[in-house]
Structures are given as C-alpha cells and as structure tokens.
ROKOL-14358 format. One line per 8 residues: their letters; for each residue z, y, x of N, C-alpha, C. Coordinates in steps of 0.001 Angstrom, whole numbers. Last residue first. Example, Ala and Ser with C-alpha at 12.3 -4.5 7.8 and 13.67 -1.06 7.14 Angstrom:
# ROKOL-14358
SA = 7080,-2250,12850,7140,-1060,13670,7870,30,12900  7800,-5690,13190,7800,-4500,12300,7800,-3300,13200 .
END
This chain:
# ROKOL-14358
ALLDKLQG = -992,-13105,11228,-1180,-14415,10999,-64,-14538,11021  -968,-10293,12025,-360,-10524,11192,152,-12459,10911  -3045,-10141,13958,-1787,-9909,14385,-622,-10624,13267  -4891,-10683,12521,-4870,-12149,13796,-3472,-11442,14440  -5887,-8936,10502,-5311,-10439,10000,-4798,-11616,11736  -6103,-6779,12809,-4478,-6889,11921,-4867,-8374,11582  -8529,-7733,13320,-6899,-7623,14490,-6416,-7552,13952  -10355,-6929,11595,-10181,-8101,11767,-8505,-8261,13141 .
RAVKGSAT = -9293,-4328,10647,-8659,-5327,9951,-9180,-6867,10370  -8578,-2062,12106,-9437,-2823,12465,-9034,-3935,11993  -9209,1291,10434,-8433,40,10808,-9524,-1363,11177  -11787,3598,11938,-11251,3069,10752,-10095,1288,11205  -12021,5090,14238,-11040,5422,13716,-10765,4808,12313  -13739,4276,15672,-14814,5537,14942,-13210,6028,14206  -12860,2207,16973,-13391,3537,18197,-13329,4774,16987  -10489,788,14940,-11817,738,15786,-11919,2197,16604 .
KPLTPLPV = -7102,375,15377,-8192,1052,15214,-9126,625,15744  -3343,-766,14173,-5053,-1187,15258,-6118,-857,14801  -1047,1076,13776,-2048,176,13262,-3348,161,14534  2182,1275,15543,851,1802,14991,-427,555,14713  4767,-142,14904,3909,1130,15772,3190,2072,15157  4625,-1224,11357,3771,-1646,13083,4243,-529,13844  6414,-3417,8875,6526,-2317,9800,5431,-2370,11297  5111,-5102,6859,5300,-5587,8107,5380,-4063,8520 .
WRRPMAEK = 5786,-7047,3416,5481,-5801,4111,6426,-5977,5744  5065,-9235,983,5028,-8721,2676,4941,-7420,2970  4118,-8065,-1698,5280,-9181,-1555,5640,-9532,199  2819,-5192,-2909,2998,-6477,-1468,3948,-7054,-1687  1586,-5017,-6001,2579,-5097,-5024,2703,-5768,-4286  -440,-6002,-7827,-775,-5016,-6773,444,-4946,-5644  797,-7264,-9506,2,-7881,-8957,-194,-7041,-7597  2148,-5142,-11453,2696,-6298,-10185,2119,-6688,-9635 .
MLVRRAQA = 1055,-1759,-9811,1079,-2845,-10877,1762,-3867,-10369  2857,858,-8510,2060,69,-8690,2369,-1172,-9510  4990,2767,-8862,3961,3032,-8683,2590,1963,-9065  7610,1737,-8222,7121,2781,-9468,6262,2767,-9401  7273,-12,-5652,7696,-493,-7194,7165,653,-8358  7422,1830,-3898,6346,1444,-4571,6107,765,-5601  9596,2749,-3781,8368,3842,-3815,7384,3209,-4506  10906,1037,-2656,11474,599,-3779,10287,2126,-4673 .
RVADIEVG = 9280,215,32,9249,-380,-817,9336,-358,-2355  10295,2699,1185,8842,2733,1189,8771,1649,-540  12942,1614,1222,12838,3201,1110,11091,3216,424  12718,-602,3425,13047,-571,1807,13121,796,966  11756,401,5326,10486,511,4771,11127,-211,3542  12948,4110,6488,13348,2390,6586,12411,2050,5388  11429,7176,8196,12293,5972,6711,12225,4799,7142  9909,8394,9769,11146,8734,9187,11530,8048,8372 .
DLQVAATV = 6884,7269,8878,7689,8318,9427,8987,8559,9273  5560,3872,9769,6645,4929,9271,7076,6282,10148  2662,2072,9034,3214,3122,10329,4033,3834,9394  2752,-1380,7942,3127,223,7361,3401,737,8415  847,-3873,6092,1182,-2846,7371,1358,-1609,7455  1326,-5573,3044,1148,-4096,4101,1559,-4016,5105  -418,-8119,1698,780,-7834,2213,137,-6475,3273  -508,-9928,-1441,-1121,-8625,-1005,18,-8528,509 .
IEGFVAHP = -1572,-13257,-1694,-289,-12120,-2102,-763,-11193,-1212  -3003,-16164,-3344,-3047,-15085,-1971,-1724,-14302,-2806  -2131,-18016,-4353,-3407,-18258,-4102,-3516,-16995,-2556  108,-19012,-5684,-392,-17463,-6248,-1927,-17111,-5872  1179,-20520,-4286,1447,-20736,-5330,227,-19335,-6393  475,-20665,-1831,940,-21742,-1893,518,-21720,-3572  -1020,-17778,-199,455,-18317,-847,-184,-19710,-1545  -2552,-15852,2520,-2650,-16933,1523,-935,-17044,1076 .
SGIVAVAA = -2909,-12428,2227,-2453,-13429,2771,-2275,-14699,2343  -4934,-9626,2214,-4705,-10884,1467,-3876,-11893,2404  -3722,-6366,3838,-5071,-7424,3354,-4075,-8399,2941  -3475,-2742,3762,-3434,-3612,3026,-4396,-4958,3860  -2442,-103,6017,-3213,-1211,6092,-2958,-2215,5025  -1016,2909,6389,-692,1812,6245,-2555,990,6082  1321,5740,7690,-395,5324,7667,-63,3865,7293  3021,7027,7156,2231,7537,8199,1323,6783,8085 .
VGDLTELV = 5398,7596,4811,4099,6190,5276,3380,7336,5843  7274,9034,3390,7704,7961,4942,6746,7086,5499  6399,8885,494,7301,9386,1399,7504,8952,2740  2942,7658,-114,4272,7430,-21,5076,8297,1050  436,7699,-122,628,8879,-624,2276,9356,-617  -299,4957,486,-460,6342,1771,238,7600,1253  -219,3425,-1614,903,3271,-525,612,4727,-41  -2556,4441,-2902,-1217,4691,-3396,-302,4651,-1994 .
REVDEAVV = -4681,3443,-692,-4451,4969,-1684,-3421,5252,-2069  -3944,418,-532,-3441,1897,552,-3358,2932,82  -4689,-83,-3240,-3514,-403,-3085,-2661,736,-1993  -7587,95,-3004,-7009,682,-3628,-4956,762,-4220  -8195,-1282,-901,-8064,-3,-267,-7797,690,-1420  -8184,-4009,-1502,-6898,-3687,-1026,-6755,-2185,-617  -7777,-4723,-5082,-8317,-4329,-4095,-7843,-3738,-3069  -7227,-7877,-6618,-6485,-6293,-6090,-7410,-5780,-5068 .
TTGGVNIA = -7671,-9466,-9458,-8471,-9404,-8417,-8093,-7778,-8013  -5966,-12309,-10755,-6166,-10918,-10637,-6477,-10650,-9220  -5375,-15224,-9992,-6348,-14507,-10779,-6755,-13285,-10793  -3317,-14896,-7930,-2970,-15417,-9617,-4420,-15126,-10231  -5373,-12519,-6504,-3684,-12986,-6890,-3452,-13150,-8036  -7244,-12217,-4412,-7482,-12548,-5458,-6104,-13294,-5756  -8441,-9025,-2672,-7052,-10307,-2607,-7352,-10480,-4746  -10960,-7773,-919,-10752,-8103,-2375,-9731,-9497,-2361 .
STGRGRVT = -12241,-7599,1438,-11026,-7127,1184,-10253,-7423,-406  -14576,-8319,1234,-13715,-8803,1867,-12460,-8604,1747  -15485,-5862,20,-15780,-6843,-759,-14622,-8272,115  -13938,-2522,346,-15001,-3747,1522,-14719,-5078,808  -14064,-262,-2174,-13391,-801,-1131,-14846,-1972,-617  -15593,1315,-4188,-13870,1243,-4457,-13112,168,-3074  -17509,3771,-5118,-17170,2682,-3867,-15572,2574,-3677  -19748,4886,-6944,-18547,4818,-6845,-17933,3195,-5860 .
LERNAGLE = -23015,7142,-7620,-21804,5543,-6820,-20366,6072,-6960  -24796,8082,-9597,-23099,8224,-9095,-23196,7297,-8756  -27337,8443,-10646,-27606,8125,-9480,-26361,8320,-8914  -27317,9414,-13363,-27366,10326,-12319,-27065,9969,-11392  -24299,7163,-14230,-25449,7806,-14455,-25939,9025,-13043  -23214,4371,-11744,-23216,5172,-13050,-24851,6113,-13165  -22250,1386,-10169,-23286,2659,-10448,-23202,3219,-11802  -19555,556,-7779,-20059,657,-9523,-21182,1798,-9468 .
AIDGVGFW = -18516,-1839,-5707,-19166,-494,-6132,-19877,-514,-7854  -17544,-3408,-3128,-17109,-3687,-4141,-17545,-1675,-4943  -19820,-4400,-79,-18814,-3225,-489,-18631,-3277,-2299  -21827,-5333,1114,-20154,-6116,1647,-19738,-5243,471  -24208,-4523,1347,-23291,-3846,1927,-21893,-4713,2523  -27107,-6339,1462,-25696,-6634,1127,-24832,-5820,1923  -30265,-4652,1366,-29439,-5354,1633,-27936,-5260,1507  -33494,-5687,239,-32213,-5468,-430,-31129,-6079,71 .
EPAGLVRY = -34954,-6247,2700,-35263,-5310,1924,-34365,-4692,1316  -33051,-7357,5555,-33972,-7749,4294,-34218,-6759,3870  -33538,-6307,8480,-32560,-6089,7550,-33160,-6318,6431  -35090,-5935,11104,-34265,-6978,10799,-33604,-7224,9624  -33737,-2765,11690,-34620,-3889,12219,-34252,-4992,11550  -31825,-1028,9696,-31617,-1324,10814,-32997,-2149,10672  -33137,1329,6876,-32218,301,7460,-32569,-195,8818  -34245,3285,5278,-33242,3891,7097,-32928,2659,7567 .
PTRVYLLG = -35356,3043,3664,-36020,2895,4285,-35215,3461,5908  -33370,1121,1137,-33499,1567,1858,-34974,2014,3658  -31439,-521,-1121,-32632,-602,-562,-33040,698,-29  -28456,-2332,-840,-29171,-1405,-1283,-30535,-1483,-398  -25643,-3879,-3312,-26901,-3913,-2135,-27871,-2631,-1918  -22342,-4248,-3525,-23362,-3350,-3764,-24550,-3970,-2601  -20597,-6575,-6250,-21248,-5823,-5063,-22575,-5134,-4524  -20777,-7470,-8707,-19814,-6565,-8129,-20134,-5939,-6631 .
DRIDADVG = -22435,-9338,-8740,-21583,-9642,-8942,-20389,-8921,-7794  -24370,-6497,-7385,-24787,-7712,-7841,-23402,-8803,-7480  -26012,-3530,-7835,-24939,-4198,-8140,-24968,-5707,-8529  -28600,-1287,-6253,-28208,-2753,-7047,-27021,-2884,-7309  -30031,1379,-5422,-29094,763,-5403,-28719,-680,-6852  -32718,3270,-2816,-32307,2626,-4656,-30852,2002,-4241  -33784,6146,-1459,-32404,5122,-1343,-32256,4579,-2988  -34619,8919,-2057,-35737,7230,-1383,-35090,6160,-1397 .
DLLRLPEP = -32044,10667,-2625,-33507,10788,-2703,-34463,9392,-1698  -28609,9028,-2276,-29905,9706,-963,-31241,9787,-2418  -26511,8813,-4581,-27607,8121,-3937,-28500,9359,-3534  -23247,10920,-4973,-24917,10412,-5677,-25744,10023,-4697  -20256,10879,-5362,-21247,10483,-4301,-22713,10244,-5395  -19080,13625,-7517,-18932,12257,-7541,-20256,12291,-5848  -17582,17067,-6215,-18531,16315,-7095,-18467,14904,-6951  -15454,18430,-4713,-15080,17478,-5534,-16251,16843,-6615 .
VRRAAVLS = -17388,17352,-2114,-16244,17207,-2730,-16131,19049,-3575  -20611,16464,-2253,-19922,18149,-1674,-18660,17870,-2323  -21970,13710,-754,-20980,14376,-1976,-20821,15817,-1478  -24069,10875,-945,-23764,12206,-109,-23036,12914,-1656  -25476,7451,343,-25158,8480,-726,-24160,9617,-201  -26394,6643,2748,-26702,6259,1200,-26345,6774,641  -27545,6348,6443,-26626,7119,4990,-27478,6429,3728  -27417,3496,7539,-27320,4710,7687,-26944,5359,6761 .
VEASGYYE = -27530,773,7525,-28306,1149,6654,-28248,3079,6346  -25785,-431,9427,-26692,-1128,8637,-28136,-578,8525  -23485,1517,9758,-24512,1316,10547,-25791,540,9932  -23275,3005,6120,-23144,1858,7172,-24252,1844,7745  -22520,5461,3977,-23449,4649,4403,-22828,3357,5539  -21222,8647,2781,-20906,6785,2542,-22202,6318,2876  -19730,11734,3077,-21336,10830,3036,-21212,9077,3189  -18694,14936,1900,-18510,13283,2191,-19995,12676,2140 .
IIEIGDAA = -17611,17713,3277,-19350,16980,2658,-18593,15326,3015  -15848,20457,2018,-15792,19187,2675,-17042,18307,2213  -15213,23418,3103,-15580,22747,2422,-16081,21796,3254  -11760,24851,3009,-12911,24375,3998,-13478,23438,3168  -9408,24682,1912,-10206,25542,1684,-11581,25840,2941  -7870,22336,3159,-7623,23416,2162,-8732,24622,2507  -7441,20231,4270,-8496,20921,4687,-8836,21523,3718  -4926,18859,3588,-4645,19177,5128,-6092,20308,4930 .
ARAGDDLA = -6399,17605,1244,-5290,18681,770,-5099,19777,2618  -7642,15406,2530,-8494,16866,1455,-7592,18221,1476  -5920,14028,3371,-6647,14782,4611,-7578,16082,3723  -4276,12862,1562,-3762,14054,2325,-4775,14640,3227  -6514,11576,-146,-5923,13124,-718,-4841,13940,-60  -9054,10577,1468,-7936,10576,779,-7370,12064,736  -12185,9215,1816,-11791,10492,1833,-10470,10040,1084  -13091,5822,2809,-13259,7329,1986,-12013,8499,2364 .
IGAVIATR = -14421,5591,6168,-13397,5588,5102,-13548,6531,4203  -16612,7244,7678,-16540,5999,8009,-15509,5404,6880  -16622,10499,7339,-17267,9084,6718,-16745,8240,7667  -17354,14330,6589,-15906,13170,6877,-16841,11680,6272  -17160,17409,7707,-18390,16114,7563,-17819,14885,7469  -16460,20346,7215,-15586,19200,8016,-16755,18257,6647  -17325,23833,7568,-17299,22429,7333,-17129,21170,7894  -15347,25626,9318,-16549,26148,7755,-16424,24576,6886 .
LKPAKRVV = -13213,26626,11307,-14016,25634,10698,-14471,26026,8901  -11988,28226,12641,-12849,28712,12434,-14018,27631,11622  -9760,26932,14156,-9201,27757,12831,-10772,28634,12551  -8342,23944,14740,-9793,24561,14758,-9465,25389,13653  -6127,22952,14878,-6978,23292,16123,-7908,23718,15802  -5775,21603,12560,-4682,22367,12747,-4619,22602,14174  -7775,20484,11765,-7875,21432,11154,-6547,21848,11665  -7443,17809,13171,-8141,18173,13876,-8154,20002,13129 .
ERLVAPVA = -5529,16001,11847,-5064,16486,12725,-6127,17240,13213  -6906,15233,9555,-6152,16062,9126,-5546,16533,10588  -9291,14128,10759,-9590,15402,10226,-8623,16295,9884  -8527,11370,11502,-8933,12684,12264,-8747,13936,12025  -8510,10508,8696,-6968,10756,9762,-7402,10957,10917  -11005,10599,7690,-10137,11233,7213,-9049,11389,8041  -13459,10947,10503,-12752,10414,9524,-11499,10994,9115  -15845,13820,11099,-14617,12957,11639,-14344,12367,10358 .
HVVTARSP = -17177,16327,12526,-17479,14866,12118,-16386,13952,12345  -17009,20036,11886,-16489,18927,12669,-16933,17921,11891  -18096,23411,12135,-18513,21996,12152,-17968,20745,12493  -17381,25035,14121,-17495,25519,12628,-17897,24385,11839  -15039,25582,16995,-15634,24342,15980,-16129,25508,14648  -13079,26385,18848,-14700,27241,18650,-15436,26582,17879  -11118,24787,19214,-10703,25849,18851,-12179,27129,18335  -12122,22273,19631,-11713,22374,18261,-11993,24101,17959 .
DDTVCAGR = -14546,21337,21703,-13459,22116,21355,-13284,22647,20397  -16822,19719,22002,-15243,18458,22067,-14604,19807,21855  -19876,20030,20677,-19102,20313,21571,-17503,19810,21400  -23215,20854,20380,-22405,19838,19849,-20997,20027,20813  -25147,23506,18057,-24013,23252,19714,-23083,22044,19265  -28039,23168,16816,-27144,23682,17024,-26498,23269,18345  -30561,22512,16632,-30577,23453,17270,-29119,24369,17461  -30811,19855,15012,-30899,21198,13758,-31133,22910,15023 .
WLAHLAGF = -31505,18175,17080,-32379,18616,16459,-32278,19606,15261  -28732,18609,17568,-29160,19180,18681,-30695,19155,17858  -27282,17351,15363,-26741,19016,15639,-27800,19355,16788  -28324,14925,15336,-28396,15373,14313,-27848,17071,14603  -26884,14175,17538,-28039,14225,17431,-28455,15107,16418  -24448,14075,16817,-24303,14551,18007,-25961,15266,18030  -24153,12282,14055,-23704,13410,14020,-24213,14691,15307  -24822,9997,15318,-25757,10489,14066,-25101,12157,14443 .
LHMTAHLP = -22630,9536,16956,-23977,9749,17703,-24767,10354,16630  -20905,9354,14947,-20456,10466,15801,-21869,10530,16628  -21333,7123,13546,-21137,8675,12684,-21401,9502,13717  -21114,5377,15645,-22598,5333,15035,-22555,6647,14641  -19153,4483,18303,-19636,4770,16910,-20418,5637,16466  -20468,5660,20949,-20819,4372,20309,-20253,3710,18644  -19941,8456,21319,-20880,7889,20707,-21041,6590,20040  -16227,8684,20240,-17003,7831,21155,-18654,7941,20624 .
GTILVRDT = -15140,11474,18462,-14935,10263,18884,-16217,9998,19624  -15896,14150,17473,-14365,13759,17457,-14211,12063,17861  -17535,16691,17623,-17972,15314,17527,-16280,15124,18205  -18501,19782,15787,-17151,19205,16722,-17126,17805,16417  -20660,22308,16474,-20339,20804,16060,-19803,20318,16910  -21678,25618,15869,-21037,24738,17069,-20344,23222,15847  -24625,26853,14815,-22977,26035,14179,-22712,25868,15922  -26644,28432,14698,-25619,29082,14855,-24426,28442,14873 .
PEVGTIST = -28774,26516,12844,-28616,26572,14488,-27292,27054,14977  -26311,24597,10413,-27090,25836,10808,-27448,25777,12322  -25639,22542,7670,-25556,22752,9641,-26612,23582,9435  -25786,21549,5292,-25546,23077,5275,-25537,23271,6766  -25512,18617,4054,-23747,19741,4962,-24144,21175,5581  -27720,18739,2707,-26561,17991,2560,-25462,18990,2938  -29873,19389,4355,-29848,19459,3486,-28284,19501,2357  -29372,17744,6378,-29185,19457,6824,-29130,19678,5265 .
FAPFSAFW = -30168,15611,5436,-28902,15570,5974,-28301,16995,6198  -32811,15851,4855,-31945,15481,3814,-30014,15704,4005  -33588,15740,7470,-34175,17112,6909,-32942,16909,5764  -32738,12932,8915,-31997,14518,9178,-32550,15750,8267  -34366,10567,7991,-32892,11730,7222,-32755,12744,7234  -35229,10511,9882,-36255,10820,8959,-34958,11120,7666  -34076,9367,12279,-34732,10868,12418,-35126,11152,10696  -33509,6775,11133,-32625,7781,11581,-32960,9097,11323 .
SAATRALP = -35723,5686,11182,-34547,5027,10605,-33336,5912,10638  -37492,6205,13293,-37730,6980,12313,-36485,6579,11120  -36970,4997,15492,-36457,6549,15806,-36232,6644,14515  -35502,1909,14267,-36584,2684,15170,-36474,3960,15116  -32855,-269,15849,-33045,873,14629,-34049,1213,15555  -30373,-2678,15859,-31613,-2220,16040,-32541,-1749,15388  -27122,-4234,16786,-28574,-4011,15400,-29246,-2839,16163  -24953,-6726,17349,-25703,-5905,17820,-26499,-5595,16391 .
RPRGTSGS = -21100,-6134,15924,-22577,-6947,16038,-23692,-6360,16377  -17877,-6603,16264,-19352,-5254,16802,-20178,-6854,16792  -15635,-8817,14974,-16312,-8591,16515,-17567,-7398,15786  -14413,-7291,12460,-14227,-8603,13095,-14932,-7754,14314  -13885,-5428,10476,-13925,-6816,9886,-14005,-7902,11315  -14856,-3436,12434,-13483,-3203,11716,-13106,-4215,10833  -17148,-2913,13863,-16316,-4168,14031,-14794,-4091,13593  -19523,-1190,13270,-17832,-768,14187,-16713,-1600,14332 .
TTVLLFAS = -22276,-2547,15070,-21444,-2175,13666,-20005,-1490,14564  -24285,-697,17535,-23635,-1788,17057,-23359,-1636,15264  -27473,-426,18665,-26188,-186,18750,-25534,-972,18013  -29790,983,20388,-29069,-618,19978,-28091,-245,19987  -33048,2801,19096,-31608,2689,18668,-30864,1554,19089  -35780,1740,18959,-35245,2661,19579,-33747,2792,20252  -37933,-1132,18533,-36522,-603,18557,-36521,449,19622  -40219,-2255,18396,-40691,-873,18032,-38968,-471,18007 .
PPISVRDP = -39622,-5023,19592,-40299,-3842,20456,-40759,-2324,19664  -36415,-5771,19564,-37676,-5940,19046,-38325,-5098,20037  -35086,-7475,22013,-35206,-6131,21457,-36287,-6103,20993  -32020,-10031,21982,-33718,-9480,22006,-33579,-8320,21906  -29425,-10821,22197,-30980,-11540,22295,-31856,-10951,23054  -26510,-9904,22814,-28075,-9375,22037,-28734,-10285,23099  -23157,-9931,22174,-24646,-10657,22643,-25767,-10156,22798  -21437,-6503,22509,-22350,-7782,21772,-23163,-8566,22532 .
RADPNEVI = -19075,-5705,24527,-20468,-5467,24238,-21075,-6857,23280  -16444,-3985,24541,-17017,-5112,23701,-18187,-5267,23106  -16660,-1835,26488,-15743,-2916,27127,-15864,-3392,25265  -18942,186,25792,-18830,-1010,26709,-17660,-1920,27102  -20256,-20,22695,-18729,-298,23269,-18588,-688,24792  -23521,1320,23052,-22577,425,22989,-21156,1055,23337  -26387,1909,23230,-25275,2766,22912,-24544,1972,22262  -29552,1676,24440,-28285,1321,24155,-27214,2426,24367 .
VPVGRRAA = -32733,2347,23711,-31638,3087,24516,-30452,2197,23998  -36224,1864,24485,-35017,1617,23391,-33845,2047,24642  -38502,4837,24705,-38282,3503,25243,-36778,3212,24655  -39625,6971,24397,-40499,6104,23465,-39868,4734,24080  -39687,9389,25954,-40324,8215,27079,-40692,7442,26089  -37894,10851,24328,-38979,10978,24504,-40226,10372,25665  -36285,8946,23780,-36676,9366,22538,-38283,9886,23160  -34611,8982,26740,-35244,7577,25937,-36417,7925,24767 .
ACVCILAD = -34025,11742,26955,-34955,10884,27464,-35700,9580,26912  -31948,11321,24870,-32730,12083,24228,-34159,11742,25090  -30092,9600,25761,-30885,9302,24493,-32210,10124,24312  -29935,11316,28309,-30209,9797,28418,-30756,9033,27098  -28661,13271,26998,-29886,13216,28056,-30023,12206,27813  -25834,11880,25916,-26874,12317,24892,-28410,12831,25743  -24552,11088,28355,-25526,10133,27200,-26339,10399,26000  -23966,13400,29592,-25054,12484,30058,-25030,11290,29001 .
PVSLASAD = -21879,14314,27490,-22724,14971,27869,-24219,14141,28547  -20123,11943,27314,-20988,12594,25944,-22408,13372,26473  -20827,9647,30132,-20278,10890,29637,-20659,11059,28403  -21624,6159,29915,-21836,7462,30228,-21267,8439,29211  -21636,3286,28942,-20707,4170,29857,-20673,5480,30554  -24137,3660,27345,-23224,3248,26735,-21995,3771,27613  -27208,4054,27792,-26200,5210,28001,-24243,4647,27458  -29105,2648,28939,-28053,2132,28652,-27345,3613,28839 .
YVPASERE = -32910,2534,28524,-32104,2966,29127,-30672,2511,28540  -35663,214,29787,-34452,-215,28424,-33535,806,29205  -37514,-96,31672,-37941,-308,30047,-36828,345,28853  -36500,2345,33930,-36302,1401,33441,-37138,1128,32359  -37089,5384,35887,-38398,4276,34789,-38298,3318,34183  -35141,8010,36105,-35226,6748,35440,-36231,6239,34869  -36242,10570,37107,-35078,9609,38049,-35088,7879,37761  -37525,11344,35249,-38727,11514,36670,-38003,10384,37456 .
IWQEVARE = -35714,11214,33018,-36810,10738,32931,-37739,10414,34121  -33885,13226,33934,-33386,11992,33712,-35069,11136,33837  -35826,15465,33992,-35458,15108,35366,-34807,13929,35252  -35595,16080,31528,-37050,16061,32317,-36863,15272,33477  -33439,16369,30648,-33865,15264,30069,-35513,14615,30856  -32603,19209,32035,-32150,17755,32657,-32392,16312,32072  -34352,20526,31020,-34577,20159,32157,-33771,19192,32528  -33625,20841,28263,-34734,20707,28446,-34857,19575,29771 .
LEAYTYTR = -30977,21848,29054,-30914,20376,28638,-32590,19916,28726  -31621,24456,29769,-31211,23480,30926,-31357,21819,30414  -32115,25365,27385,-33234,25171,28521,-32784,24040,29823  -30281,25043,25996,-31261,24242,25423,-32075,24610,26808  -27315,25090,28088,-28147,25275,27370,-29426,24627,26741  -24329,23071,28391,-25859,22831,28555,-26404,24037,27945  -21282,22768,30426,-22323,23500,29427,-23495,23238,29823  -18466,20789,30522,-19696,20932,30790,-20492,22015,30016 .
GDFEIAPR = -15873,19779,29438,-16106,21117,30617,-17403,21159,31153  -16533,18082,27881,-16196,17788,28836,-15843,18687,30094  -19286,20202,26030,-18563,19350,25980,-18033,18491,27446  -21751,21708,24730,-20123,22413,25575,-19219,21057,25623  -25033,21899,24438,-23700,21244,24686,-22262,21543,25753  -26296,24519,23713,-26616,23221,23274,-25588,22116,23257  -26468,27939,23376,-26218,26870,23726,-26292,25214,22880  -29606,29521,24142,-28884,29210,23065,-27982,28114,23653 .
DGSGGLGP = -31949,30564,26183,-30531,30074,26309,-29072,29955,24950  -34228,28138,24734,-33754,28945,25770,-32322,29015,26237  -33867,26691,22240,-34246,26688,22893,-33777,27571,23951  -33309,23683,19409,-32721,25013,20055,-33831,25240,21574  -33958,20982,18610,-34254,22678,17762,-33747,23279,18148  -35988,18801,20141,-34831,19443,20295,-35175,20244,19458  -38294,16873,18798,-37705,17529,19801,-36628,18016,19274  -38523,13611,17168,-38692,15503,16948,-38151,15322,18019 .
SRM = -38951,10420,18361,-38063,11490,17786,-38673,12814,17797  -42122,8171,18096,-40924,8709,18836,-40104,9972,18184  -42452,5252,16384,-42761,6560,16163,-41090,6916,17743 .
END
C-alpha cells in the first residue's frame, strides 16, 4: 500500500527548514524530480538534510519503494528487506545498539486520522520538529504534518505546534511565543516540563518504534488506548496487539514496559521492565525514582540504574547532572522524600548524561560508563 498524497497544494508553505523554503507546489515538483533522477530499488534518506530527506521519503512513497531513515553514525546490521516494506527505521537505542525495523506504509499512515483528532493539527499550523528524522517520533511528526497540509519548520519563533521530548520542550517554550500545542513523546511528561509549558495545550502519546501509537491523552487526562489497539498485562509487563506494528512482530508484542490497565481503556506506564531494580526483594522502578529526584533543587538531569550488590542483589545508582549545588545537598533532600529501598546508595555526578538522538537517556551507554 502506498502512502496518501501531500495534504497541501499551491503556494501554501510545506517546508521551512535549514534556511530553505518549499511551497506545496514546489515540494510536488521536487518529489517528481527526485523520482526522475533516482531509480534505485531502495532509497536512503539517512545522511540527507531534513528537507531533502522528506523529499526522498515522499518520492519513495509515491514510487512504492522502501526508504532507509537511520542514524548514519549508528547503522544497524540489516540482513534483508521484506517485500512489503516502506520505511526502514530503527529503535532509539536507549537500552543498547539500535535494532533494524521495517514497516509498511499502512502501519503508519493509517493512524494519521486518529492522530489528527487527538492533536488538533490544522493545515494552517507550523509544526516544529526538534530532532533528527531517524528518531521515529520526529519522522512521524513531520510526515503527519505534510499529510495534513501543515508546514514543517525548524523556526520556533513562528511555530504553533511542536513535537518534543519533555527535556527539549522546557527549552523550546522560551523561544516559541506562538505555540498553541505541544506534542510530547519519547519519555513520560515530568512536572517541570508541564510547568514550563503552562498555558499551552499538551498532548502526550505513548508508543514505541515497534508498535507506533498505543495510547494518548490531553493533559491532565489519563492515557487511553487508541481505537483498534488492544493491551494485556503479563507478569506486570505490557503486551500490545495493534495494526500499526512493524513487519515480523508477533500479534501480541511485548513492549517491555511495566504498566497497569484500568477502566475505560486507561493505561498507566511506570517504566521499562529492564529498568526494574530488585533491592533485597523489593522492586524499585528506575523511572519512579527519577521523577522524584528531578524535582529536587540543584538537579538539572538525572538517570537511575541498578548496580550489582553482594548483599542486596542490586542497589540504586543515580547519575546526576548538577546545577549549582554539591551532591551532598541533593542526597540530603532525597533522604526526605524517598523510601529506604529506593534511596540511591551510589551517587555519580556527571557533566552531562548520555542521550539518544531523540533525547532519551542512553541507558546502555550509561551502564557502560558507570561499570
């Protein structure tokens, strides 16, 4: 199945990025010229600028050929390409090296109407993309904007909608006076980002590179599963059945997150199952501890992992990016708000935390760094 066409036409702005501007008429011509010039059976947009990458992806969709959108500095081993593949992307690599994925056009584009209903993106919007396209949340946001007939931009001063992880949202809102809507994904929304975006409608969605959209909400409402998406909790971990999954995924895909299902298809996600730390028989969720620590004075950023311990099995280790305070002051605050098992026994100040391209903490790199 090929993707639907571009949502705009004529002189309406389509792309304003990297100092380059395309109207929808100019974008149409650029896509056709790309097809005339490039006859390869597989396109590769990985190392291109955002405007050229979007032209390349649109051309691939129109031709019905696969297109690779990967981090050119961290290419995965891709043994083969399924016959029905359109997008060849990867996982974020937050827990290790990025893994190759392949998805059909329908596995993304079929969710666009529901995403439009949730986010309220209009053809008149300028949609700010805040990260590289090989981070799938940004690629999804850019392609949805073009499908909707909106303008994809890197200029925060003119943006009315933004796609961002919470840490980036904190910075963007100070430069984007026209923002109406912030679309947040990648990691859970924290209180600091929520406060920074006061007065802006926040849409948070939950998903993964493997299953795309799973649940969404208008803050402060709870996350709810999308229509057509089913979920099950097995041994505390989330499994999803969805028409939006990647090629080769099982019907019920184990996302790997600790989660709870409530009434009215409400979904509560507590964190990565691999981030659960067994401290003397008590399960501590790393993200729960992070959400507490990041509210403390002097903590600019924090990441929590489990470290082996001869007596307790594991202990909590906190890597902290400090802002004008000593680590002892942070430790003293933490003692007042964390239960004994969740209290980090090891504290490691770092100048910056390792991040993936999408803004998530690169936990695999962090574990190697702290080993």
